[in-house]
Backbone of each chain as ProteinMPNN parsed JSONL, in Angstrom:
{"seq_chain_A": "MLNQEGCPGNMLAIKDAMDVLEGRWKLPILIALSSGSKRFRQISKSIEGISDKMLARELKDLELNLLIRRDALDEASLIAEYTITEHGRSLEQVLRALYAWGQEHRRQVIGK", "coords_chain_A": {"N_chain_A": [[-0.625, 14.592, -7.073], [-0.373, 12.901, -9.227], [-1.364, 14.566, -11.027], [0.189, 16.574, -11.791], [3.629, 17.5, -12.355], [5.158, 15.073, -10.576], [6.331, 15.156, -7.184], [9.332, 13.987, -6.034], [9.975, 13.954, -3.358], [7.623, 13.454, -1.999], [7.398, 10.757, -2.189], [8.687, 9.444, -0.116], [7.09, 9.597, 2.216], [4.87, 8.241, 1.258], [5.967, 5.738, 0.803], [6.67, 5.048, 3.409], [4.11, 4.72, 4.534], [3.149, 2.592, 2.977], [4.964, 0.579, 3.683], [4.254, 0.056, 6.315], [1.857, -1.219, 6.006], [2.317, -3.366, 4.39], [2.662, -6.855, 3.476], [1.246, -9.996, 4.624], [-0.125, -10.148, 7.048], [-0.473, -7.893, 8.726], [-2.721, -6.146, 8.37], [-4.966, -7.939, 8.825], [-4.463, -8.408, 11.575], [-4.758, -5.858, 12.72], [-7.418, -5.429, 12.067], [-8.577, -7.473, 13.549], [-8.134, -6.491, 16.086], [-9.66, -4.258, 16.062], [-12.185, -4.402, 17.085], [-11.878, -4.493, 19.754], [-9.694, -4.931, 22.663], [-7.377, -7.652, 22.73], [-6.018, -10.831, 23.767], [-2.957, -12.639, 23.062], [-3.577, -15.31, 22.302], [-6.229, -15.112, 21.583], [-6.129, -13.437, 19.386], [-4.633, -14.99, 17.672], [-6.391, -17.138, 17.261], [-8.349, -15.891, 15.799], [-7.312, -15.368, 13.359], [-6.853, -17.026, 10.513], [-4.417, -19.424, 9.754], [-2.066, -18.156, 10.615], [1.116, -18.432, 12.122], [2.386, -18.941, 15.49], [4.895, -17.862, 15.834], [5.123, -16.053, 13.737], [2.984, -14.355, 14.334], [3.857, -13.276, 16.762], [6.074, -11.863, 15.882], [4.917, -10.004, 14.128], [3.232, -8.591, 15.856], [5.081, -7.352, 17.485], [6.299, -5.693, 15.618], [4.147, -4.043, 14.848], [3.738, -2.825, 17.274], [6.129, -1.4, 17.648], [5.788, 0.415, 15.619], [3.866, 1.942, 16.696], [1.2, 1.371, 16.284], [-0.262, -0.453, 17.646], [-0.76, -1.247, 21.155], [0.896, -2.792, 23.847], [-0.138, -4.238, 26.762], [0.917, -5.419, 29.78], [-0.629, -7.901, 31.633], [-0.089, -9.638, 33.58], [2.81, -10.022, 34.862], [4.301, -12.198, 35.733], [3.432, -14.539, 34.34], [3.654, -13.679, 31.839], [1.377, -12.775, 30.55], [-0.422, -10.78, 28.315], [-2.19, -7.993, 26.916], [-3.406, -6.805, 23.831], [-3.935, -3.748, 22.191], [-5.489, -1.685, 19.808], [-4.129, 1.434, 18.789], [-4.849, 5.019, 18.807], [-3.433, 6.104, 16.73], [-3.145, 3.842, 15.148], [-5.836, 3.403, 14.483], [-6.152, 5.581, 12.888], [-5.469, 4.823, 10.404], [-7.689, 4.236, 9.067], [-8.748, 5.986, 7.016], [-6.888, 5.643, 4.982], [-7.248, 2.941, 4.446], [-9.878, 2.967, 3.547], [-9.612, 4.454, 1.191], [-7.909, 2.756, -0.272], [-9.555, 0.54, -0.43], [-11.808, 1.479, -1.887], [-10.581, 2.131, -4.318], [-9.479, -0.325, -5.017], [-11.741, -1.884, -5.44], [-12.848, -0.621, -7.69], [-10.757, -1.068, -9.422], [-10.836, -3.828, -9.716], [-13.266, -4.038, -11.07], [-12.557, -2.75, -13.457], [-10.394, -4.275, -14.473], [-11.049, -7.035, -14.296], [-13.602, -6.96, -15.129], [-13.451, -6.578, -17.807]], "CA_chain_A": [[0.659, 13.925, -7.268], [-0.361, 12.397, -10.6], [-1.988, 15.575, -11.87], [1.223, 17.546, -12.129], [4.929, 16.821, -12.242], [5.209, 14.548, -9.212], [7.473, 15.553, -6.367], [9.93, 12.769, -5.487], [9.981, 14.044, -1.898], [6.398, 12.852, -1.487], [7.531, 9.305, -2.248], [9.163, 8.905, 1.154], [5.937, 9.431, 3.101], [4.033, 7.184, 0.675], [6.662, 4.48, 1.045], [6.511, 4.771, 4.842], [2.76, 4.206, 4.761], [3.064, 1.273, 2.341], [5.76, -0.363, 4.476], [3.512, -0.3, 7.527], [0.71, -2.068, 5.66], [2.712, -4.483, 3.536], [2.692, -8.2, 4.036], [-0.023, -10.718, 4.663], [-0.764, -10.277, 8.353], [-0.662, -6.69, 9.551], [-4.099, -5.666, 8.322], [-5.84, -8.832, 9.587], [-4.266, -8.215, 13.016], [-5.395, -4.585, 13.097], [-8.872, -5.625, 11.99], [-8.962, -8.307, 14.704], [-8.094, -5.661, 17.299], [-10.502, -3.069, 15.915], [-13.423, -4.551, 17.864], [-11.558, -4.491, 21.18], [-8.408, -5.501, 23.051], [-7.351, -9.115, 22.726], [-4.771, -11.497, 24.148], [-2.252, -13.315, 21.968], [-4.278, -16.512, 21.845], [-7.485, -14.69, 20.936], [-5.79, -12.932, 18.044], [-4.189, -16.167, 16.927], [-7.574, -17.92, 16.862], [-9.222, -15.163, 14.867], [-6.646, -15.201, 12.053], [-6.562, -18.361, 9.997], [-3.159, -19.694, 9.065], [-0.877, -17.466, 11.131], [1.864, -19.2, 13.12], [2.67, -18.161, 16.697], [6.14, -17.134, 15.633], [4.826, -14.926, 12.851], [2.122, -13.418, 15.059], [4.698, -12.575, 17.734], [6.921, -10.914, 15.146], [4.087, -8.923, 13.594], [2.763, -7.769, 16.974], [6.226, -6.527, 17.877], [6.474, -4.683, 14.585], [3.037, -3.093, 14.954], [3.942, -2.065, 18.513], [7.218, -0.449, 17.376], [5.234, 1.455, 14.753], [2.863, 2.65, 17.511], [-0.157, 1.102, 15.79], [-0.921, -1.168, 18.744], [-0.128, -1.094, 22.462], [0.93, -4.04, 24.598], [-0.257, -4.02, 28.207], [1.137, -6.649, 30.552], [-1.675, -8.113, 32.636], [0.462, -10.493, 34.634], [4.226, -10.129, 34.503], [4.832, -13.53, 36.055], [3.156, -15.529, 33.296], [3.803, -12.985, 30.544], [0.094, -12.535, 29.881], [-0.548, -9.389, 27.89], [-3.337, -7.683, 26.091], [-3.025, -5.899, 22.752], [-4.993, -2.786, 21.894], [-5.17, -0.787, 18.698], [-3.98, 2.818, 19.266], [-5.492, 6.042, 17.975], [-2.64, 6.183, 15.493], [-3.546, 2.667, 14.365], [-7.176, 3.652, 13.93], [-6.095, 6.655, 11.89], [-5.277, 4.193, 9.086], [-9.024, 4.062, 8.484], [-8.918, 6.72, 5.753], [-6.043, 4.988, 3.983], [-7.9, 1.682, 4.076], [-11.07, 3.288, 2.748], [-9.166, 4.855, -0.151], [-7.411, 1.545, -0.934], [-10.706, -0.327, -0.685], [-12.604, 2.047, -2.981], [-9.835, 2.007, -5.574], [-9.334, -1.758, -5.308], [-13.014, -2.356, -6.008], [-12.939, -0.077, -9.043], [-9.722, -1.755, -10.204], [-11.395, -5.148, -10.0], [-14.263, -3.846, -12.128], [-11.872, -2.376, -14.704], [-9.503, -5.31, -15.005], [-11.718, -8.327, -14.446], [-14.858, -6.704, -15.849], [-13.209, -6.543, -19.262]], "C_chain_A": [[0.772, 13.378, -8.686], [-0.964, 13.429, -11.549], [-1.026, 16.683, -12.248], [2.548, 16.789, -12.078], [5.087, 16.379, -10.78], [6.467, 14.974, -8.479], [8.076, 14.308, -5.717], [9.966, 12.766, -3.96], [8.748, 13.411, -1.271], [6.513, 11.337, -1.369], [7.904, 8.702, -0.89], [7.995, 8.628, 2.104], [5.03, 8.317, 2.581], [4.658, 5.82, 0.953], [6.547, 4.068, 2.525], [5.155, 4.119, 5.113], [2.604, 2.804, 4.177], [3.781, 0.219, 3.186], [4.984, -0.863, 5.691], [2.413, -1.32, 7.213], [1.097, -3.351, 4.932], [2.745, -5.82, 4.269], [1.291, -8.734, 4.258], [-0.806, -10.512, 5.957], [-1.128, -8.992, 9.072], [-2.105, -6.198, 9.55], [-5.062, -6.608, 9.043], [-5.69, -8.665, 11.1], [-4.951, -6.928, 13.474], [-6.917, -4.713, 13.073], [-9.359, -6.459, 13.177], [-9.02, -7.462, 15.978], [-9.061, -4.473, 17.23], [-11.774, -3.167, 16.753], [-13.149, -4.59, 19.366], [-10.229, -5.164, 21.466], [-8.482, -7.026, 23.076], [-6.007, -9.625, 23.228], [-4.201, -12.221, 22.936], [-3.085, -14.464, 21.394], [-5.581, -16.175, 21.133], [-7.227, -14.163, 19.519], [-5.448, -14.108, 17.138], [-5.379, -16.977, 16.403], [-8.392, -17.221, 15.793], [-8.578, -14.958, 13.49], [-6.183, -16.557, 11.54], [-5.182, -18.426, 9.361], [-1.921, -19.027, 9.63], [-0.202, -18.331, 12.208], [2.127, -18.311, 14.337], [3.908, -17.295, 16.511], [5.905, -15.874, 14.786], [3.964, -13.898, 13.567], [2.942, -12.6, 16.057], [5.537, -11.505, 17.041], [6.103, -9.706, 14.662], [3.57, -8.014, 14.706], [3.864, -6.818, 17.429], [6.407, -5.359, 16.891], [5.378, -3.612, 14.659], [3.19, -2.217, 16.195], [5.031, -0.996, 18.295], [6.737, 0.707, 16.5], [4.084, 2.215, 15.408], [1.429, 2.448, 17.022], [-0.957, 0.302, 16.813], [-0.115, -0.942, 20.027], [-0.178, -2.451, 23.16], [0.865, -3.703, 26.078], [-0.094, -5.353, 28.921], [0.053, -6.766, 31.62], [-1.118, -8.856, 33.833], [1.912, -10.784, 34.271], [4.759, -11.551, 34.675], [4.626, -14.518, 34.907], [3.182, -14.897, 31.892], [2.489, -12.757, 29.801], [-0.033, -11.049, 29.556], [-1.775, -9.226, 27.01], [-2.892, -6.661, 25.047], [-4.214, -5.031, 22.365], [-4.565, -1.917, 20.719], [-5.109, 0.65, 19.237], [-4.775, 3.775, 18.375], [-4.754, 6.175, 16.635], [-2.964, 4.997, 14.571], [-4.899, 2.881, 13.707], [-7.157, 4.72, 12.842], [-5.77, 6.119, 10.489], [-6.6, 4.034, 8.343], [-9.174, 4.736, 7.104], [-8.097, 6.109, 4.618], [-6.735, 3.715, 3.503], [-9.133, 1.926, 3.218], [-10.69, 3.663, 1.317], [-8.673, 3.635, -0.933], [-8.58, 0.638, -1.325], [-11.517, 0.172, -1.885], [-11.88, 1.86, -4.318], [-9.712, 0.542, -5.997], [-10.599, -2.345, -5.921], [-13.161, -1.896, -7.459], [-11.937, -0.79, -9.966], [-10.212, -3.138, -10.638], [-12.414, -5.061, -11.14], [-13.576, -3.587, -13.468], [-11.14, -3.565, -15.315], [-10.235, -6.625, -15.25], [-13.015, -8.168, -15.235], [-14.683, -6.74, -17.358], [-13.253, -7.932, -19.867]], "O_chain_A": [[1.849, 13.38, -9.281], [-1.06, 13.182, -12.751], [-1.396, 17.624, -12.95], [2.583, 15.592, -11.794], [5.141, 17.207, -9.871], [7.53, 15.132, -9.079], [7.405, 13.64, -4.93], [9.986, 11.703, -3.339], [8.806, 12.894, -0.155], [5.825, 10.709, -0.564], [7.489, 7.592, -0.558], [7.919, 7.562, 2.715], [4.484, 7.54, 3.364], [3.96, 4.866, 1.296], [6.352, 2.895, 2.842], [5.058, 3.113, 5.817], [2.002, 1.93, 4.801], [3.275, -0.887, 3.38], [5.047, -2.039, 6.048], [2.082, -2.17, 8.04], [0.316, -4.299, 4.863], [2.841, -5.891, 5.494], [0.296, -8.026, 4.102], [-2.025, -10.681, 5.969], [-2.001, -8.996, 9.94], [-2.652, -5.869, 10.602], [-5.904, -6.137, 9.808], [-6.675, -8.768, 11.833], [-5.641, -6.914, 14.493], [-7.613, -4.179, 13.937], [-10.42, -6.189, 13.741], [-9.862, -7.697, 16.844], [-9.257, -3.768, 18.221], [-12.376, -2.149, 17.096], [-14.079, -4.707, 20.164], [-9.694, -5.882, 20.621], [-9.517, -7.608, 23.403], [-4.99, -8.939, 23.127], [-4.875, -12.393, 21.921], [-3.273, -14.578, 20.182], [-5.987, -16.866, 20.199], [-7.999, -14.411, 18.592], [-5.91, -14.203, 16.001], [-5.379, -17.44, 15.262], [-9.049, -17.869, 14.979], [-9.213, -14.442, 12.57], [-5.244, -17.152, 12.068], [-4.826, -17.587, 8.534], [-0.816, -19.307, 9.166], [-0.866, -18.884, 13.084], [2.096, -17.084, 14.235], [3.963, -16.153, 16.966], [6.417, -14.794, 15.082], [4.188, -12.696, 13.423], [2.753, -11.391, 16.185], [5.689, -10.391, 17.544], [6.532, -8.557, 14.77], [3.48, -6.8, 14.522], [3.62, -5.646, 17.718], [6.632, -4.214, 17.283], [5.659, -2.419, 14.545], [2.831, -1.039, 16.191], [4.875, 0.156, 18.701], [7.218, 1.834, 16.622], [3.413, 3.024, 14.767], [0.549, 3.259, 17.313], [-2.186, 0.373, 16.841], [1.037, -0.51, 19.994], [-1.176, -3.168, 23.073], [1.709, -2.969, 26.591], [-0.859, -6.291, 28.701], [-0.156, -5.846, 32.411], [-1.611, -8.721, 34.953], [2.201, -11.679, 33.476], [5.557, -12.037, 33.873], [5.547, -15.25, 34.544], [2.781, -15.515, 30.906], [2.477, -12.569, 28.585], [0.211, -10.184, 30.397], [-2.309, -10.182, 26.449], [-2.101, -5.764, 25.341], [-5.34, -5.509, 22.231], [-3.42, -1.47, 20.647], [-5.945, 1.039, 20.052], [-5.301, 3.386, 17.332], [-5.36, 6.334, 15.575], [-3.045, 5.156, 13.353], [-5.086, 2.58, 12.528], [-8.037, 4.758, 11.982], [-5.791, 6.867, 9.511], [-6.626, 3.736, 7.149], [-9.665, 4.126, 6.155], [-8.531, 6.06, 3.467], [-6.798, 3.446, 2.304], [-9.399, 1.181, 2.275], [-11.345, 3.254, 0.359], [-8.979, 3.491, -2.117], [-8.592, 0.048, -2.405], [-11.868, -0.6, -2.777], [-12.489, 1.481, -5.318], [-9.826, 0.212, -7.178], [-10.536, -3.196, -6.809], [-13.545, -2.669, -8.337], [-12.233, -1.075, -11.127], [-10.02, -3.552, -11.782], [-12.426, -5.892, -12.049], [-13.973, -4.143, -14.492], [-11.248, -3.83, -16.512], [-10.057, -7.253, -16.293], [-13.47, -9.09, -15.911], [-15.651, -6.912, -18.099], [-13.071, -8.085, -21.075]]}, "seq_chain_B": "MLNQEGCPGNMLAIKDAMDVLEGRWKLPILIALSSGSKRFRQISKSIEGISDKMLARELKDLELNLLIRRDALDEASLIAEYTITEHGRSLEQVLRALYAWGQEHRRQVIGK", "coords_chain_B": {"N_chain_B": [[-13.674, 0.51, 8.691], [-11.793, -0.103, 10.581], [-13.191, 0.757, 12.647], [-15.182, -0.776, 13.477], [-16.253, -4.196, 13.751], [-14.123, -5.643, 11.591], [-14.607, -6.402, 8.132], [-13.74, -9.313, 6.56], [-14.037, -9.668, 3.838], [-13.548, -7.229, 2.662], [-10.844, -7.123, 2.571], [-9.818, -8.228, 0.259], [-10.145, -6.396, -1.867], [-8.566, -4.348, -0.848], [-6.094, -5.595, -0.786], [-5.73, -6.043, -3.509], [-5.373, -3.386, -4.377], [-3.051, -2.693, -2.986], [-1.238, -4.487, -4.096], [-0.957, -3.508, -6.678], [0.476, -1.213, -6.265], [2.755, -1.938, -4.947], [6.306, -2.521, -4.488], [9.354, -1.113, -5.825], [9.329, 0.502, -8.088], [6.924, 1.132, -9.456], [5.361, 3.396, -8.682], [7.206, 5.602, -9.075], [7.361, 5.393, -11.894], [4.708, 5.917, -12.718], [4.495, 8.514, -11.755], [6.436, 9.738, -13.323], [5.15, 9.609, -15.754], [3.011, 11.214, -15.337], [3.168, 13.834, -16.078], [2.986, 13.81, -18.766], [2.981, 11.955, -21.911], [5.555, 9.544, -22.522], [8.537, 8.188, -24.053], [10.225, 4.99, -23.885], [12.997, 5.407, -23.368], [13.029, 7.978, -22.367], [11.593, 7.693, -19.999], [13.238, 5.953, -18.652], [15.508, 7.569, -18.297], [14.528, 9.402, -16.496], [14.217, 8.135, -14.136], [16.147, 7.272, -11.578], [18.469, 4.672, -11.352], [16.981, 2.49, -12.294], [16.936, -0.51, -14.169], [17.012, -1.416, -17.677], [15.763, -3.829, -18.16], [14.197, -4.207, -15.892], [12.563, -1.956, -16.079], [11.185, -2.502, -18.455], [9.736, -4.736, -17.651], [8.149, -3.706, -15.586], [6.659, -1.781, -16.955], [5.153, -3.394, -18.623], [3.634, -4.749, -16.724], [2.211, -2.625, -15.548], [0.758, -1.9, -17.767], [-0.829, -4.165, -18.228], [-2.389, -3.976, -15.988], [-3.914, -1.884, -16.679], [-3.15, 0.688, -16.061], [-1.42, 2.212, -17.47], [-0.985, 3.086, -20.961], [0.172, 1.678, -23.948], [1.355, 2.955, -26.891], [2.139, 2.187, -30.127], [4.505, 3.813, -32.073], [5.977, 3.426, -34.238], [6.058, 0.686, -35.894], [8.038, -0.769, -37.142], [10.547, -0.158, -35.938], [9.955, -0.642, -33.379], [9.338, 1.518, -31.757], [7.685, 3.115, -29.14], [5.164, 4.853, -27.247], [4.39, 5.757, -23.957], [1.567, 6.233, -21.924], [-0.17, 7.587, -19.173], [-3.22, 6.262, -17.957], [-6.755, 7.144, -17.515], [-7.66, 5.541, -15.472], [-5.267, 4.984, -14.213], [-4.614, 7.552, -13.312], [-6.595, 7.789, -11.457], [-5.6, 6.803, -9.162], [-4.755, 8.836, -7.671], [-6.213, 9.718, -5.338], [-5.755, 7.639, -3.552], [-2.997, 7.823, -3.287], [-2.79, 10.333, -2.129], [-4.019, 9.862, 0.343], [-2.279, 7.937, 1.414], [0.028, 9.47, 1.51], [-0.626, 11.569, 3.292], [-1.088, 10.11, 5.632], [1.364, 8.828, 5.94], [3.083, 10.965, 6.427], [2.135, 11.88, 8.906], [2.64, 9.585, 10.346], [5.414, 9.509, 10.337], [5.905, 11.758, 11.909], [4.838, 10.833, 14.325], [6.334, 8.507, 14.928], [9.084, 9.053, 14.52], [9.233, 11.495, 15.649], [9.172, 11.063, 18.32]], "CA_chain_B": [[-13.07, -0.831, 8.667], [-11.154, -0.309, 11.886], [-14.059, 1.335, 13.671], [-16.18, -1.785, 13.794], [-15.677, -5.507, 13.431], [-13.738, -5.564, 10.184], [-15.15, -7.427, 7.247], [-12.618, -9.896, 5.814], [-14.29, -9.53, 2.406], [-12.936, -5.976, 2.21], [-9.406, -7.328, 2.464], [-9.456, -8.597, -1.102], [-9.997, -5.159, -2.641], [-7.41, -3.624, -0.294], [-4.909, -6.311, -1.236], [-5.599, -5.726, -4.944], [-4.82, -2.041, -4.526], [-1.67, -2.725, -2.495], [-0.43, -5.23, -5.072], [-0.694, -2.65, -7.83], [1.418, -0.149, -5.886], [3.94, -2.465, -4.275], [7.575, -2.548, -5.203], [10.124, 0.123, -5.802], [9.361, 1.291, -9.32], [5.649, 1.464, -10.113], [4.97, 4.781, -8.437], [8.06, 6.517, -9.844], [7.001, 5.365, -13.32], [3.441, 6.643, -12.877], [4.776, 9.936, -11.544], [7.157, 10.206, -14.514], [4.195, 9.741, -16.863], [1.893, 12.087, -14.964], [3.306, 15.14, -16.734], [2.819, 13.664, -20.207], [3.442, 10.697, -22.5], [7.005, 9.452, -22.696], [9.088, 6.969, -24.63], [10.98, 4.133, -22.961], [14.291, 6.003, -22.979], [12.746, 9.162, -21.539], [11.216, 7.231, -18.655], [14.451, 5.38, -18.085], [16.393, 8.661, -17.86], [13.958, 10.201, -15.402], [14.162, 7.326, -12.903], [17.511, 6.873, -11.255], [18.746, 3.332, -10.821], [16.188, 1.396, -12.861], [17.563, -1.155, -15.321], [16.089, -1.542, -18.812], [14.999, -5.072, -17.999], [13.18, -3.963, -14.865], [11.601, -0.984, -16.605], [10.333, -3.204, -19.426], [8.837, -5.617, -16.897], [7.177, -2.894, -14.847], [5.755, -1.158, -17.933], [4.238, -4.462, -19.042], [2.732, -4.994, -15.602], [1.317, -1.46, -15.436], [-0.134, -1.936, -18.931], [-1.8, -5.237, -17.967], [-3.303, -3.479, -14.96], [-4.642, -0.771, -17.299], [-2.765, 1.974, -15.471], [-0.793, 2.961, -18.56], [-1.316, 2.599, -22.288], [1.329, 1.667, -24.847], [0.988, 3.232, -28.283], [3.268, 1.997, -31.044], [4.666, 4.956, -32.969], [6.671, 2.962, -35.438], [6.113, -0.768, -35.709], [9.291, -1.319, -37.679], [11.65, -0.056, -34.985], [9.408, -0.899, -32.048], [9.242, 2.729, -30.939], [6.364, 3.262, -28.554], [5.005, 5.92, -26.275], [3.589, 5.304, -22.827], [0.688, 7.287, -21.408], [-0.955, 7.18, -18.002], [-4.654, 6.225, -18.295], [-7.643, 7.729, -16.506], [-7.656, 4.614, -14.34], [-3.999, 5.243, -13.516], [-4.723, 8.829, -12.596], [-7.551, 7.669, -10.348], [-4.848, 6.444, -7.955], [-4.446, 10.085, -6.969], [-6.794, 9.775, -3.989], [-5.046, 6.654, -2.733], [-1.666, 8.378, -3.005], [-2.955, 11.432, -1.173], [-4.301, 9.286, 1.666], [-1.031, 7.322, 1.881], [0.973, 10.544, 1.777], [-1.029, 12.262, 4.524], [-0.875, 9.225, 6.776], [2.808, 8.593, 6.055], [3.675, 12.141, 7.066], [1.738, 11.833, 10.31], [3.341, 8.433, 10.927], [6.789, 9.967, 10.527], [5.884, 12.631, 13.087], [4.561, 10.024, 15.519], [7.363, 7.511, 15.243], [10.422, 9.644, 14.614], [9.127, 12.665, 16.517], [9.269, 10.686, 19.748]], "C_chain_B": [[-12.385, -1.14, 9.987], [-12.035, 0.242, 13.004], [-15.187, 0.383, 14.061], [-15.523, -3.133, 13.526], [-15.394, -5.525, 11.93], [-14.313, -6.706, 9.372], [-14.024, -8.01, 6.403], [-12.793, -9.775, 4.305], [-13.658, -8.267, 1.833], [-11.453, -6.141, 1.922], [-8.962, -7.569, 1.025], [-9.217, -7.346, -1.955], [-8.789, -4.364, -2.154], [-6.122, -4.265, -0.783], [-4.652, -6.051, -2.728], [-4.911, -4.378, -5.135], [-3.359, -2.012, -4.086], [-0.748, -3.388, -3.522], [-0.024, -4.34, -6.244], [0.409, -1.632, -7.521], [2.745, -0.663, -5.354], [5.192, -2.472, -5.151], [8.16, -1.151, -5.324], [9.842, 1.053, -6.984], [8.02, 1.77, -9.85], [5.246, 2.918, -9.904], [5.878, 5.776, -9.157], [7.721, 6.537, -11.334], [5.711, 6.15, -13.557], [3.658, 8.15, -12.711], [5.502, 10.517, -12.76], [6.191, 10.446, -15.675], [3.085, 10.749, -16.576], [1.967, 13.438, -15.666], [3.176, 15.04, -18.253], [3.377, 12.343, -20.708], [4.953, 10.715, -22.684], [7.384, 8.146, -23.399], [9.912, 6.234, -23.58], [12.228, 4.843, -22.438], [14.104, 7.238, -22.096], [12.37, 8.771, -20.111], [12.461, 6.741, -17.939], [15.384, 6.472, -17.548], [15.865, 9.39, -16.637], [13.877, 9.418, -14.089], [15.545, 6.763, -12.6], [17.564, 5.427, -10.778], [17.958, 2.199, -11.445], [16.903, 0.822, -14.091], [16.532, -1.265, -16.443], [15.19, -2.756, -18.66], [13.857, -4.866, -17.0], [12.121, -2.998, -15.37], [10.646, -1.654, -17.589], [9.302, -4.071, -18.704], [7.742, -4.817, -16.195], [6.183, -2.227, -15.792], [4.711, -2.173, -18.393], [3.177, -4.698, -17.964], [1.726, -3.847, -15.445], [0.309, -1.439, -16.592], [-1.228, -2.996, -18.727], [-2.832, -4.797, -16.923], [-4.059, -2.223, -15.4], [-4.323, 0.594, -16.702], [-2.042, 2.855, -16.487], [-1.195, 2.317, -19.889], [-0.045, 2.672, -23.124], [0.852, 1.898, -26.268], [2.218, 3.099, -29.16], [3.335, 3.191, -31.991], [5.243, 4.5, -34.306], [6.921, 1.465, -35.28], [7.475, -1.34, -36.106], [10.401, -1.285, -36.629], [11.189, -0.215, -33.529], [9.34, 0.332, -31.152], [7.81, 2.874, -30.432], [6.372, 4.387, -27.529], [4.08, 5.4, -25.179], [2.835, 6.478, -22.232], [-0.072, 6.767, -20.193], [-2.437, 7.248, -18.378], [-5.47, 6.964, -17.221], [-7.659, 6.847, -15.255], [-6.369, 4.782, -13.52], [-4.065, 6.522, -12.703], [-5.662, 8.741, -11.401], [-6.878, 7.165, -9.069], [-4.537, 7.665, -7.092], [-4.958, 10.099, -5.517], [-6.111, 8.816, -3.031], [-3.688, 7.225, -2.319], [-1.749, 9.517, -1.994], [-3.182, 10.903, 0.238], [-3.032, 8.66, 2.249], [-0.029, 8.403, 2.289], [0.651, 11.234, 3.104], [-0.744, 11.384, 5.742], [0.622, 8.987, 7.011], [3.523, 9.756, 6.731], [3.384, 12.15, 8.566], [2.485, 10.704, 11.034], [4.791, 8.806, 11.263], [6.886, 10.861, 11.771], [5.737, 11.81, 14.354], [5.758, 9.176, 15.922], [8.734, 8.149, 15.428], [10.414, 10.845, 15.555], [9.299, 12.349, 17.982], [10.721, 10.635, 20.203]], "O_chain_B": [[-12.389, -2.278, 10.457], [-11.66, 0.196, 14.176], [-16.039, 0.718, 14.883], [-14.362, -3.193, 13.12], [-16.308, -5.434, 11.111], [-14.481, -7.823, 9.862], [-13.411, -7.291, 5.614], [-11.808, -9.777, 3.566], [-13.277, -8.232, 0.663], [-10.876, -5.396, 1.131], [-7.87, -7.166, 0.624], [-8.221, -7.25, -2.671], [-8.069, -3.772, -2.958], [-5.174, -3.571, -1.15], [-3.511, -5.865, -3.151], [-3.992, -4.241, -5.944], [-2.525, -1.381, -4.735], [0.36, -2.92, -3.781], [1.102, -4.411, -6.736], [1.174, -1.243, -8.403], [3.735, 0.067, -5.31], [5.123, -2.434, -6.38], [7.532, -0.154, -4.968], [10.086, 2.256, -6.896], [7.977, 2.727, -10.623], [4.837, 3.594, -10.848], [5.38, 6.707, -9.79], [7.787, 7.59, -11.968], [5.631, 6.954, -14.487], [3.076, 8.955, -13.438], [5.224, 11.641, -13.179], [6.38, 11.362, -16.475], [2.311, 11.098, -17.468], [0.949, 14.11, -15.833], [3.246, 16.051, -18.952], [4.154, 11.687, -20.014], [5.55, 11.754, -22.964], [6.66, 7.152, -23.347], [10.25, 6.784, -22.532], [12.483, 4.877, -21.234], [14.905, 7.508, -21.201], [12.769, 9.422, -19.146], [12.704, 7.069, -16.777], [15.976, 6.32, -16.479], [16.633, 9.928, -15.839], [13.511, 9.974, -13.054], [16.035, 5.878, -13.301], [16.794, 5.017, -9.908], [18.239, 1.036, -11.153], [17.405, 1.563, -14.936], [15.327, -1.215, -16.195], [14.005, -2.714, -18.99], [12.722, -5.286, -17.226], [10.93, -3.186, -15.126], [9.441, -1.405, -17.56], [8.139, -4.129, -19.103], [6.57, -5.194, -16.205], [4.999, -2.117, -15.472], [3.532, -1.846, -18.534], [1.988, -4.829, -18.256], [0.536, -4.08, -15.234], [-0.836, -1.02, -16.425], [-2.4, -2.755, -19.016], [-3.995, -5.198, -16.973], [-4.749, -1.586, -14.605], [-5.109, 1.535, -16.815], [-2.049, 4.082, -16.38], [-1.671, 1.182, -19.939], [0.723, 3.628, -23.013], [0.043, 1.132, -26.792], [3.211, 3.801, -28.97], [2.344, 3.539, -32.634], [5.019, 5.114, -35.349], [7.87, 1.042, -34.62], [7.984, -2.27, -35.481], [11.115, -2.271, -36.449], [11.939, 0.045, -32.588], [9.291, 0.209, -29.928], [6.852, 2.77, -31.198], [7.414, 4.805, -27.025], [3.111, 4.692, -25.451], [3.381, 7.567, -22.058], [-0.558, 5.636, -20.194], [-2.862, 8.19, -19.046], [-4.949, 7.35, -16.175], [-7.67, 7.345, -14.129], [-6.391, 4.728, -12.291], [-3.627, 6.569, -11.553], [-5.548, 9.516, -10.451], [-7.51, 7.107, -8.015], [-4.115, 7.544, -5.942], [-4.223, 10.449, -4.593], [-5.908, 9.127, -1.857], [-3.284, 7.125, -1.161], [-0.894, 9.651, -1.118], [-2.62, 11.418, 1.204], [-2.741, 8.829, 3.433], [0.673, 8.264, 3.29], [1.535, 11.456, 3.932], [-0.224, 11.857, 6.753], [1.079, 8.951, 8.154], [4.453, 9.556, 7.512], [4.271, 12.394, 9.384], [2.904, 10.855, 12.182], [5.311, 8.463, 12.324], [7.814, 10.741, 12.571], [6.426, 12.057, 15.344], [6.145, 9.129, 17.089], [9.455, 7.829, 16.372], [11.425, 11.178, 16.174], [9.542, 13.239, 18.797], [10.993, 10.338, 21.366]]}, "name": "protein", "num_of_chains": 2, "seq": "MLNQEGCPGNMLAIKDAMDVLEGRWKLPILIALSSGSKRFRQISKSIEGISDKMLARELKDLELNLLIRRDALDEASLIAEYTITEHGRSLEQVLRALYAWGQEHRRQVIGKMLNQEGCPGNMLAIKDAMDVLEGRWKLPILIALSSGSKRFRQISKSIEGISDKMLARELKDLELNLLIRRDALDEASLIAEYTITEHGRSLEQVLRALYAWGQEHRRQVIGK"}
């Protein structure tokens, strides 16, 4: 993409992927769920600083994007469990690429 | 990262990489420069909708992040040429990973 005249059509897919990851909370939530299904309160406890309102909004967004699944355990009391989906786990390669580049970037920019 | 208990320390490098790519204009600018060095006006013409003020700001930011280099061609009239650096080109792998995942995401979410 950067080794030839870039194709603007590729930008749409890149933007889609960026949108899914953007913001402060989505990755911490996915990481919290990567070790197993959790209830709302368990996720909330494992992520410092997130409000219930924000967590509810982000969970909804991740669910709509098919990255997590919500399973109702008890309809009466609205208890549910959240599980990362296969599609959610498929972000692994993206995260690895971002991580490797981010580390190198840190070396380049701060190392100077 | 998503296949085991995620390490919060990794988040910093991932966030660094995301920060560099975020926003509407950085990628189009890098793509515009991927085919060769360009002057301000040439970049401006190749990116629809960007204002001069925004382009100047983004070029400065990309330069500070060592993704592009600014070479003064004529100090008197402030003419300069912008070139993507090796570090800028090293984003290729990140873009490929984002592109591949974004395409699959589109299939998953819109294909339903």
